[in-house]
PDB file of N, CA, C and O in Angstrom:
ATOM      1  N   MET A   1      17.047 -23.276 -40.447  1.00  0.00           N
ATOM      2  CA  MET A   1      17.198 -24.688 -39.846  1.00  0.00           C
ATOM      3  C   MET A   1      18.136 -24.278 -38.492  1.00  0.00           C
ATOM      4  O   MET A   1      19.022 -23.476 -38.199  1.00  0.00           O
ATOM      5  N   SER A   2      17.142 -25.647 -37.700  1.00  0.00           N
ATOM      6  CA  SER A   2      17.944 -25.014 -36.449  1.00  0.00           C
ATOM      7  C   SER A   2      19.400 -25.555 -36.163  1.00  0.00           C
ATOM      8  O   SER A   2      20.035 -26.189 -37.005  1.00  0.00           O
ATOM      9  N   ARG A   3      19.960 -25.195 -34.670  1.00  0.00           N
ATOM     10  CA  ARG A   3      21.481 -26.161 -34.972  1.00  0.00           C
ATOM     11  C   ARG A   3      21.649 -26.312 -33.126  1.00  0.00           C
ATOM     12  O   ARG A   3      21.538 -25.607 -32.123  1.00  0.00           O
ATOM     13  N   LEU A   4      21.971 -27.665 -33.496  1.00  0.00           N
ATOM     14  CA  LEU A   4      22.619 -28.275 -31.978  1.00  0.00           C
ATOM     15  C   LEU A   4      24.076 -27.817 -31.914  1.00  0.00           C
ATOM     16  O   LEU A   4      24.767 -27.798 -32.933  1.00  0.00           O
ATOM     17  N   ILE A   5      24.444 -27.525 -30.968  1.00  0.00           N
ATOM     18  CA  ILE A   5      26.256 -26.198 -30.968  1.00  0.00           C
ATOM     19  C   ILE A   5      26.258 -26.639 -29.451  1.00  0.00           C
ATOM     20  O   ILE A   5      25.376 -26.440 -28.616  1.00  0.00           O
ATOM     21  N   ARG A   6      27.707 -27.417 -29.271  1.00  0.00           N
ATOM     22  CA  ARG A   6      28.352 -28.103 -28.274  1.00  0.00           C
ATOM     23  C   ARG A   6      29.592 -27.174 -28.098  1.00  0.00           C
ATOM     24  O   ARG A   6      30.506 -27.157 -28.922  1.00  0.00           O
ATOM     25  N   MET A   7      29.564 -26.296 -26.822  1.00  0.00           N
ATOM     26  CA  MET A   7      30.546 -25.504 -26.538  1.00  0.00           C
ATOM     27  C   MET A   7      31.760 -26.359 -25.857  1.00  0.00           C
ATOM     28  O   MET A   7      31.673 -26.987 -24.801  1.00  0.00           O
ATOM     29  N   ASP A   8      32.810 -26.254 -26.619  1.00  0.00           N
ATOM     30  CA  ASP A   8      34.345 -26.961 -26.002  1.00  0.00           C
ATOM     31  C   ASP A   8      35.472 -26.317 -26.449  1.00  0.00           C
ATOM     32  O   ASP A   8      35.486 -25.201 -26.968  1.00  0.00           O
ATOM     33  N   HIS A   9      36.459 -27.062 -26.233  1.00  0.00           N
ATOM     34  CA  HIS A   9      37.876 -25.955 -25.991  1.00  0.00           C
ATOM     35  C   HIS A   9      38.329 -25.250 -27.399  1.00  0.00           C
ATOM     36  O   HIS A   9      39.385 -24.632 -27.538  1.00  0.00           O
ATOM     37  N   THR A  10      37.222 -25.478 -28.544  1.00  0.00           N
ATOM     38  CA  THR A  10      37.530 -24.779 -29.756  1.00  0.00           C
ATOM     39  C   THR A  10      36.970 -23.798 -29.893  1.00  0.00           C
ATOM     40  O   THR A  10      37.225 -23.011 -30.805  1.00  0.00           O
ATOM     41  N   GLY A  11      35.941 -23.591 -28.881  1.00  0.00           N
ATOM     42  CA  GLY A  11      34.993 -22.465 -28.597  1.00  0.00           C
ATOM     43  C   GLY A  11      33.230 -23.210 -29.239  1.00  0.00           C
ATOM     44  O   GLY A  11      32.219 -23.165 -28.538  1.00  0.00           O
ATOM     45  N   HIS A  12      33.244 -23.477 -29.851  1.00  0.00           N
ATOM     46  CA  HIS A  12      31.907 -24.402 -30.285  1.00  0.00           C
ATOM     47  C   HIS A  12      32.222 -25.457 -31.536  1.00  0.00           C
ATOM     48  O   HIS A  12      32.953 -25.532 -32.524  1.00  0.00           O
ATOM     49  N   SER A  13      31.354 -26.102 -30.954  1.00  0.00           N
ATOM     50  CA  SER A  13      31.374 -27.433 -32.561  1.00  0.00           C
ATOM     51  C   SER A  13      29.596 -27.625 -32.763  1.00  0.00           C
ATOM     52  O   SER A  13      28.752 -27.700 -31.870  1.00  0.00           O
ATOM     53  N   THR A  14      29.390 -27.672 -34.331  1.00  0.00           N
ATOM     54  CA  THR A  14      28.129 -27.885 -34.479  1.00  0.00           C
ATOM     55  C   THR A  14      27.592 -29.444 -34.497  1.00  0.00           C
ATOM     56  O   THR A  14      27.993 -30.098 -35.459  1.00  0.00           O
ATOM     57  N   VAL A  15      26.939 -29.964 -33.779  1.00  0.00           N
ATOM     58  CA  VAL A  15      26.794 -31.684 -33.329  1.00  0.00           C
ATOM     59  C   VAL A  15      25.719 -31.678 -34.074  1.00  0.00           C
ATOM     60  O   VAL A  15      25.763 -32.769 -34.644  1.00  0.00           O
ATOM     61  N   ALA A  16      24.513 -30.967 -34.523  1.00  0.00           N
ATOM     62  CA  ALA A  16      23.534 -31.408 -35.606  1.00  0.00           C
ATOM     63  C   ALA A  16      22.583 -30.075 -35.958  1.00  0.00           C
ATOM     64  O   ALA A  16      22.262 -29.060 -35.340  1.00  0.00           O
ATOM     65  N   GLU A  17      22.321 -30.595 -37.214  1.00  0.00           N
ATOM     66  CA  GLU A  17      21.056 -29.288 -37.670  1.00  0.00           C
ATOM     67  C   GLU A  17      20.129 -29.654 -38.135  1.00  0.00           C
ATOM     68  O   GLU A  17      20.368 -30.773 -38.590  1.00  0.00           O
ATOM     69  N   TRP A  18      18.857 -29.295 -38.366  1.00  0.00           N
ATOM     70  CA  TRP A  18      17.972 -30.265 -38.614  1.00  0.00           C
ATOM     71  C   TRP A  18      16.902 -28.796 -38.826  1.00  0.00           C
ATOM     72  O   TRP A  18      17.094 -27.693 -38.314  1.00  0.00           O
ATOM     73  N   THR A  19      15.465 -29.311 -39.972  1.00  0.00           N
ATOM     74  CA  THR A  19      14.246 -28.348 -39.962  1.00  0.00           C
ATOM     75  C   THR A  19      13.070 -29.158 -39.389  1.00  0.00           C
ATOM     76  O   THR A  19      13.072 -30.371 -39.598  1.00  0.00           O
ATOM     77  N   ALA A  20      12.160 -28.654 -38.753  1.00  0.00           N
ATOM     78  CA  ALA A  20      11.000 -29.647 -38.798  1.00  0.00           C
ATOM     79  C   ALA A  20      10.335 -30.491 -39.367  1.00  0.00           C
ATOM     80  O   ALA A  20       9.653 -31.370 -38.840  1.00  0.00           O
ATOM     81  N   ASP A  21      10.544 -30.206 -40.858  1.00  0.00           N
ATOM     82  CA  ASP A  21       9.846 -30.932 -41.350  1.00  0.00           C
ATOM     83  C   ASP A  21      10.368 -32.052 -42.188  1.00  0.00           C
ATOM     84  O   ASP A  21       9.718 -32.754 -42.963  1.00  0.00           O
ATOM     85  N   ASP A  22      12.386 -32.143 -41.753  1.00  0.00           N
ATOM     86  CA  ASP A  22      12.564 -33.056 -42.327  1.00  0.00           C
ATOM     87  C   ASP A  22      13.018 -34.686 -40.874  1.00  0.00           C
ATOM     88  O   ASP A  22      13.959 -34.748 -40.082  1.00  0.00           O
ATOM     89  N   PRO A  23      12.080 -35.509 -41.072  1.00  0.00           N
ATOM     90  CA  PRO A  23      12.108 -36.466 -39.873  1.00  0.00           C
ATOM     91  C   PRO A  23      13.283 -37.118 -39.638  1.00  0.00           C
ATOM     92  O   PRO A  23      13.635 -37.248 -38.465  1.00  0.00           O
ATOM     93  N   GLN A  24      13.977 -37.563 -40.538  1.00  0.00           N
ATOM     94  CA  GLN A  24      15.416 -38.186 -40.502  1.00  0.00           C
ATOM     95  C   GLN A  24      15.912 -36.961 -39.589  1.00  0.00           C
ATOM     96  O   GLN A  24      15.825 -36.935 -38.361  1.00  0.00           O
ATOM     97  N   ALA A  25      16.310 -36.209 -40.196  1.00  0.00           N
ATOM     98  CA  ALA A  25      17.401 -34.711 -39.329  1.00  0.00           C
ATOM     99  C   ALA A  25      17.014 -34.666 -38.013  1.00  0.00           C
ATOM    100  O   ALA A  25      17.728 -34.637 -37.011  1.00  0.00           O
ATOM    101  N   VAL A  26      15.280 -34.663 -38.148  1.00  0.00           N
ATOM    102  CA  VAL A  26      14.913 -34.664 -36.540  1.00  0.00           C
ATOM    103  C   VAL A  26      15.794 -35.744 -35.655  1.00  0.00           C
ATOM    104  O   VAL A  26      16.711 -35.486 -34.875  1.00  0.00           O
ATOM    105  N   GLU A  27      15.299 -36.901 -35.971  1.00  0.00           N
ATOM    106  CA  GLU A  27      15.683 -37.871 -35.304  1.00  0.00           C
ATOM    107  C   GLU A  27      17.413 -37.653 -34.975  1.00  0.00           C
ATOM    108  O   GLU A  27      17.990 -37.470 -33.903  1.00  0.00           O
ATOM    109  N   ALA A  28      17.790 -37.729 -35.979  1.00  0.00           N
ATOM    110  CA  ALA A  28      19.405 -37.846 -36.227  1.00  0.00           C
ATOM    111  C   ALA A  28      19.942 -36.517 -34.895  1.00  0.00           C
ATOM    112  O   ALA A  28      20.801 -36.794 -34.058  1.00  0.00           O
ATOM    113  N   ALA A  29      19.378 -35.397 -34.937  1.00  0.00           N
ATOM    114  CA  ALA A  29      19.709 -34.425 -33.899  1.00  0.00           C
ATOM    115  C   ALA A  29      19.115 -34.901 -32.651  1.00  0.00           C
ATOM    116  O   ALA A  29      19.930 -34.712 -31.748  1.00  0.00           O
ATOM    117  N   VAL A  30      18.093 -35.414 -32.238  1.00  0.00           N
ATOM    118  CA  VAL A  30      17.326 -36.154 -30.983  1.00  0.00           C
ATOM    119  C   VAL A  30      18.110 -37.107 -30.249  1.00  0.00           C
ATOM    120  O   VAL A  30      18.100 -37.336 -29.040  1.00  0.00           O
ATOM    121  N   GLU A  31      18.896 -37.710 -31.309  1.00  0.00           N
ATOM    122  CA  GLU A  31      19.775 -38.944 -30.838  1.00  0.00           C
ATOM    123  C   GLU A  31      21.040 -38.065 -30.384  1.00  0.00           C
ATOM    124  O   GLU A  31      21.467 -38.096 -29.230  1.00  0.00           O
ATOM    125  N   ALA A  32      21.603 -37.269 -31.417  1.00  0.00           N
ATOM    126  CA  ALA A  32      23.133 -36.439 -30.977  1.00  0.00           C
ATOM    127  C   ALA A  32      22.653 -35.781 -29.527  1.00  0.00           C
ATOM    128  O   ALA A  32      23.314 -35.913 -28.497  1.00  0.00           O
ATOM    129  N   PHE A  33      21.372 -35.037 -29.609  1.00  0.00           N
ATOM    130  CA  PHE A  33      21.290 -34.249 -28.394  1.00  0.00           C
ATOM    131  C   PHE A  33      21.032 -35.368 -27.374  1.00  0.00           C
ATOM    132  O   PHE A  33      21.308 -34.657 -26.407  1.00  0.00           O
ATOM    133  N   ARG A  34      20.757 -36.424 -26.872  1.00  0.00           N
ATOM    134  CA  ARG A  34      20.792 -37.794 -26.126  1.00  0.00           C
ATOM    135  C   ARG A  34      21.933 -37.875 -26.033  1.00  0.00           C
ATOM    136  O   ARG A  34      22.042 -37.579 -24.844  1.00  0.00           O
ATOM    137  N   ARG A  35      22.972 -38.062 -26.388  1.00  0.00           N
ATOM    138  CA  ARG A  35      23.865 -38.887 -26.652  1.00  0.00           C
ATOM    139  C   ARG A  35      25.026 -37.450 -25.576  1.00  0.00           C
ATOM    140  O   ARG A  35      25.681 -37.728 -24.572  1.00  0.00           O
ATOM    141  N   GLU A  36      24.935 -36.144 -26.178  1.00  0.00           N
ATOM    142  CA  GLU A  36      25.688 -35.368 -25.503  1.00  0.00           C
ATOM    143  C   GLU A  36      25.150 -35.271 -24.284  1.00  0.00           C
ATOM    144  O   GLU A  36      25.898 -34.518 -23.660  1.00  0.00           O
ATOM    145  N   LEU A  37      24.075 -35.689 -23.444  1.00  0.00           N
ATOM    146  CA  LEU A  37      23.288 -35.229 -22.101  1.00  0.00           C
ATOM    147  C   LEU A  37      24.004 -36.413 -21.297  1.00  0.00           C
ATOM    148  O   LEU A  37      24.347 -36.441 -20.115  1.00  0.00           O
ATOM    149  N   ASP A  38      24.141 -37.525 -22.444  1.00  0.00           N
ATOM    150  CA  ASP A  38      24.519 -38.871 -21.484  1.00  0.00           C
ATOM    151  C   ASP A  38      25.882 -38.485 -20.965  1.00  0.00           C
ATOM    152  O   ASP A  38      26.167 -38.722 -19.791  1.00  0.00           O
ATOM    153  N   ARG A  39      27.016 -37.712 -22.047  1.00  0.00           N
ATOM    154  CA  ARG A  39      27.978 -37.729 -21.401  1.00  0.00           C
ATOM    155  C   ARG A  39      28.516 -36.727 -20.607  1.00  0.00           C
ATOM    156  O   ARG A  39      29.724 -36.556 -20.447  1.00  0.00           O
ATOM    157  N   GLY A  40      27.116 -35.673 -19.816  1.00  0.00           N
ATOM    158  CA  GLY A  40      27.239 -35.345 -18.853  1.00  0.00           C
ATOM    159  C   GLY A  40      27.031 -33.472 -19.284  1.00  0.00           C
ATOM    160  O   GLY A  40      27.167 -32.559 -18.470  1.00  0.00           O
ATOM    161  N   TYR A  41      26.696 -33.320 -20.694  1.00  0.00           N
ATOM    162  CA  TYR A  41      26.460 -31.836 -20.644  1.00  0.00           C
ATOM    163  C   TYR A  41      25.424 -30.952 -20.719  1.00  0.00           C
ATOM    164  O   TYR A  41      25.268 -30.879 -21.937  1.00  0.00           O
ATOM    165  N   LEU A  42      24.461 -30.098 -20.131  1.00  0.00           N
ATOM    166  CA  LEU A  42      23.790 -29.029 -19.957  1.00  0.00           C
ATOM    167  C   LEU A  42      23.159 -29.018 -21.157  1.00  0.00           C
ATOM    168  O   LEU A  42      23.913 -29.103 -22.126  1.00  0.00           O
ATOM    169  N   ALA A  43      22.070 -28.945 -21.365  1.00  0.00           N
ATOM    170  CA  ALA A  43      21.287 -27.826 -23.140  1.00  0.00           C
ATOM    171  C   ALA A  43      20.199 -26.870 -22.398  1.00  0.00           C
ATOM    172  O   ALA A  43      19.190 -26.998 -21.706  1.00  0.00           O
ATOM    173  N   MET A  44      21.118 -25.690 -23.032  1.00  0.00           N
ATOM    174  CA  MET A  44      20.091 -24.445 -22.658  1.00  0.00           C
ATOM    175  C   MET A  44      19.498 -23.688 -24.116  1.00  0.00           C
ATOM    176  O   MET A  44      20.099 -23.725 -25.190  1.00  0.00           O
ATOM    177  N   VAL A  45      18.547 -23.194 -23.943  1.00  0.00           N
ATOM    178  CA  VAL A  45      17.882 -22.393 -25.343  1.00  0.00           C
ATOM    179  C   VAL A  45      17.764 -20.963 -24.446  1.00  0.00           C
ATOM    180  O   VAL A  45      17.645 -20.951 -23.220  1.00  0.00           O
ATOM    181  N   SER A  46      17.818 -19.833 -25.254  1.00  0.00           N
ATOM    182  CA  SER A  46      17.292 -18.950 -25.098  1.00  0.00           C
ATOM    183  C   SER A  46      15.682 -18.654 -24.406  1.00  0.00           C
ATOM    184  O   SER A  46      14.678 -19.335 -24.616  1.00  0.00           O
ATOM    185  N   THR A  47      15.753 -17.874 -23.849  1.00  0.00           N
ATOM    186  CA  THR A  47      14.432 -17.499 -23.649  1.00  0.00           C
ATOM    187  C   THR A  47      13.933 -15.726 -23.537  1.00  0.00           C
ATOM    188  O   THR A  47      12.875 -15.255 -23.120  1.00  0.00           O
ATOM    189  N   GLY A  48      14.931 -15.161 -23.985  1.00  0.00           N
ATOM    190  CA  GLY A  48      15.223 -13.899 -24.720  1.00  0.00           C
ATOM    191  C   GLY A  48      16.235 -13.121 -24.119  1.00  0.00           C
ATOM    192  O   GLY A  48      16.750 -13.801 -23.231  1.00  0.00           O
ATOM    193  N   PRO A  49      16.857 -11.788 -24.213  1.00  0.00           N
ATOM    194  CA  PRO A  49      17.536 -11.274 -24.277  1.00  0.00           C
ATOM    195  C   PRO A  49      18.056 -11.602 -23.188  1.00  0.00           C
ATOM    196  O   PRO A  49      17.324 -11.427 -22.214  1.00  0.00           O
ATOM    197  N   GLY A  50      19.655 -12.266 -22.873  1.00  0.00           N
ATOM    198  CA  GLY A  50      20.020 -12.047 -21.811  1.00  0.00           C
ATOM    199  C   GLY A  50      19.375 -13.313 -21.250  1.00  0.00           C
ATOM    200  O   GLY A  50      20.431 -13.934 -21.124  1.00  0.00           O
ATOM    201  N   HIS A  51      18.502 -14.117 -20.843  1.00  0.00           N
ATOM    202  CA  HIS A  51      18.073 -15.068 -20.465  1.00  0.00           C
ATOM    203  C   HIS A  51      18.030 -16.509 -20.921  1.00  0.00           C
ATOM    204  O   HIS A  51      18.241 -16.454 -22.133  1.00  0.00           O
ATOM    205  N   ALA A  52      17.944 -17.160 -20.738  1.00  0.00           N
ATOM    206  CA  ALA A  52      18.243 -18.508 -20.962  1.00  0.00           C
ATOM    207  C   ALA A  52      17.495 -19.981 -20.048  1.00  0.00           C
ATOM    208  O   ALA A  52      17.360 -19.825 -18.835  1.00  0.00           O
ATOM    209  N   GLU A  53      17.230 -20.773 -20.406  1.00  0.00           N
ATOM    210  CA  GLU A  53      16.225 -21.914 -19.166  1.00  0.00           C
ATOM    211  C   GLU A  53      17.294 -23.448 -19.973  1.00  0.00           C
ATOM    212  O   GLU A  53      17.918 -23.387 -21.032  1.00  0.00           O
ATOM    213  N   GLN A  54      17.206 -24.396 -19.246  1.00  0.00           N
ATOM    214  CA  GLN A  54      18.255 -25.348 -19.234  1.00  0.00           C
ATOM    215  C   GLN A  54      16.524 -26.142 -19.955  1.00  0.00           C
ATOM    216  O   GLN A  54      15.334 -25.853 -19.835  1.00  0.00           O
ATOM    217  N   VAL A  55      17.476 -27.442 -20.836  1.00  0.00           N
ATOM    218  CA  VAL A  55      16.336 -28.457 -21.436  1.00  0.00           C
ATOM    219  C   VAL A  55      16.674 -29.893 -21.270  1.00  0.00           C
ATOM    220  O   VAL A  55      17.772 -30.297 -20.887  1.00  0.00           O
ATOM    221  N   ARG A  56      15.703 -30.602 -21.570  1.00  0.00           N
ATOM    222  CA  ARG A  56      16.208 -31.857 -21.111  1.00  0.00           C
ATOM    223  C   ARG A  56      15.294 -33.202 -22.008  1.00  0.00           C
ATOM    224  O   ARG A  56      15.149 -34.359 -21.613  1.00  0.00           O
ATOM    225  N   GLU A  57      14.622 -32.410 -23.678  1.00  0.00           N
ATOM    226  CA  GLU A  57      14.217 -32.778 -24.551  1.00  0.00           C
ATOM    227  C   GLU A  57      14.552 -31.770 -25.776  1.00  0.00           C
ATOM    228  O   GLU A  57      14.366 -30.553 -25.790  1.00  0.00           O
ATOM    229  N   LEU A  58      15.038 -32.499 -26.694  1.00  0.00           N
ATOM    230  CA  LEU A  58      15.324 -31.203 -28.041  1.00  0.00           C
ATOM    231  C   LEU A  58      14.137 -30.499 -28.384  1.00  0.00           C
ATOM    232  O   LEU A  58      13.242 -31.128 -28.950  1.00  0.00           O
ATOM    233  N   PRO A  59      13.975 -29.159 -28.102  1.00  0.00           N
ATOM    234  CA  PRO A  59      13.059 -28.376 -28.464  1.00  0.00           C
ATOM    235  C   PRO A  59      13.164 -28.243 -30.005  1.00  0.00           C
ATOM    236  O   PRO A  59      13.906 -27.309 -30.310  1.00  0.00           O
ATOM    237  N   ILE A  60      12.565 -28.994 -31.213  1.00  0.00           N
ATOM    238  CA  ILE A  60      12.708 -29.071 -32.070  1.00  0.00           C
ATOM    239  C   ILE A  60      12.659 -27.539 -32.802  1.00  0.00           C
ATOM    240  O   ILE A  60      13.531 -27.106 -33.555  1.00  0.00           O
ATOM    241  N   ASP A  61      11.517 -26.880 -32.425  1.00  0.00           N
ATOM    242  CA  ASP A  61      11.042 -25.260 -33.119  1.00  0.00           C
ATOM    243  C   ASP A  61      12.555 -24.682 -32.268  1.00  0.00           C
ATOM    244  O   ASP A  61      12.494 -23.697 -33.003  1.00  0.00           O
ATOM    245  N   ALA A  62      13.359 -24.511 -31.721  1.00  0.00           N
ATOM    246  CA  ALA A  62      14.333 -23.553 -31.329  1.00  0.00           C
ATOM    247  C   ALA A  62      15.209 -23.500 -32.512  1.00  0.00           C
ATOM    248  O   ALA A  62      15.327 -24.378 -33.366  1.00  0.00           O
ATOM    249  N   PRO A  63      15.737 -22.499 -32.463  1.00  0.00           N
ATOM    250  CA  PRO A  63      16.704 -22.137 -33.736  1.00  0.00           C
ATOM    251  C   PRO A  63      18.370 -22.525 -33.287  1.00  0.00           C
ATOM    252  O   PRO A  63      19.215 -22.881 -34.107  1.00  0.00           O
ATOM    253  N   THR A  64      18.599 -22.379 -31.906  1.00  0.00           N
ATOM    254  CA  THR A  64      19.705 -22.915 -31.450  1.00  0.00           C
ATOM    255  C   THR A  64      19.410 -23.788 -30.001  1.00  0.00           C
ATOM    256  O   THR A  64      18.587 -23.359 -29.192  1.00  0.00           O
ATOM    257  N   VAL A  65      20.161 -25.043 -29.764  1.00  0.00           N
ATOM    258  CA  VAL A  65      20.717 -25.387 -28.511  1.00  0.00           C
ATOM    259  C   VAL A  65      22.064 -25.733 -28.343  1.00  0.00           C
ATOM    260  O   VAL A  65      22.806 -26.512 -28.941  1.00  0.00           O
ATOM    261  N   ILE A  66      22.209 -24.980 -27.397  1.00  0.00           N
ATOM    262  CA  ILE A  66      23.712 -25.063 -27.011  1.00  0.00           C
ATOM    263  C   ILE A  66      23.935 -26.055 -25.606  1.00  0.00           C
ATOM    264  O   ILE A  66      23.515 -25.829 -24.471  1.00  0.00           O
ATOM    265  N   LEU A  67      24.683 -27.137 -26.053  1.00  0.00           N
ATOM    266  CA  LEU A  67      25.624 -27.479 -24.765  1.00  0.00           C
ATOM    267  C   LEU A  67      26.479 -27.206 -24.522  1.00  0.00           C
ATOM    268  O   LEU A  67      27.436 -26.864 -25.217  1.00  0.00           O
ATOM    269  N   ARG A  68      26.287 -27.329 -22.893  1.00  0.00           N
ATOM    270  CA  ARG A  68      27.724 -26.878 -22.088  1.00  0.00           C
ATOM    271  C   ARG A  68      27.868 -28.002 -21.144  1.00  0.00           C
ATOM    272  O   ARG A  68      27.024 -28.835 -20.816  1.00  0.00           O
ATOM    273  N   LEU A  69      29.328 -27.847 -20.694  1.00  0.00           N
ATOM    274  CA  LEU A  69      29.484 -28.642 -19.459  1.00  0.00           C
ATOM    275  C   LEU A  69      29.229 -27.748 -17.883  1.00  0.00           C
ATOM    276  O   LEU A  69      29.583 -26.621 -17.537  1.00  0.00           O
ATOM    277  N   PRO A  70      28.478 -28.804 -17.186  1.00  0.00           N
ATOM    278  CA  PRO A  70      28.230 -27.796 -15.844  1.00  0.00           C
ATOM    279  C   PRO A  70      29.569 -27.012 -15.397  1.00  0.00           C
ATOM    280  O   PRO A  70      30.686 -27.475 -15.628  1.00  0.00           O
ATOM    281  N   ILE A  71      29.403 -26.046 -14.877  1.00  0.00           N
ATOM    282  CA  ILE A  71      30.257 -25.033 -14.160  1.00  0.00           C
ATOM    283  C   ILE A  71      31.009 -25.716 -12.849  1.00  0.00           C
ATOM    284  O   ILE A  71      30.380 -25.769 -11.792  1.00  0.00           O
ATOM    285  N   SER A  72      32.497 -26.294 -12.931  1.00  0.00           N
ATOM    286  CA  SER A  72      32.704 -26.534 -11.082  1.00  0.00           C
ATOM    287  C   SER A  72      33.217 -25.736 -10.644  1.00  0.00           C
ATOM    288  O   SER A  72      33.466 -24.668 -11.203  1.00  0.00           O
ATOM    289  N   GLY A  73      33.456 -25.990  -9.728  1.00  0.00           N
ATOM    290  CA  GLY A  73      33.502 -25.484  -8.322  1.00  0.00           C
ATOM    291  C   GLY A  73      33.251 -25.221  -6.748  1.00  0.00           C
ATOM    292  O   GLY A  73      32.385 -25.964  -6.286  1.00  0.00           O
ATOM    293  N   GLY A  74      33.778 -24.398  -5.911  1.00  0.00           N
ATOM    294  CA  GLY A  74      33.217 -24.995  -4.976  1.00  0.00           C
ATOM    295  C   GLY A  74      33.513 -24.378  -3.687  1.00  0.00           C
ATOM    296  O   GLY A  74      33.034 -24.847  -2.654  1.00  0.00           O
TER     297      GLY A  74
END
């Protein structure tokens, strides 16, 4: 089972869970993913130990997709 996780003030919240063979769950996850991006969150997936990349479309085969807000500063 894949998970879409939002990092927030509680630590993290599971936004969606899906399996690639469940089209309804995939569609619900894609919609949740888009809503979070519209709210300003960035989506990241692991590309190996200590490495991640930003994604703009939900990778259905990824085990975990992490949503986080951009780091502010200046």
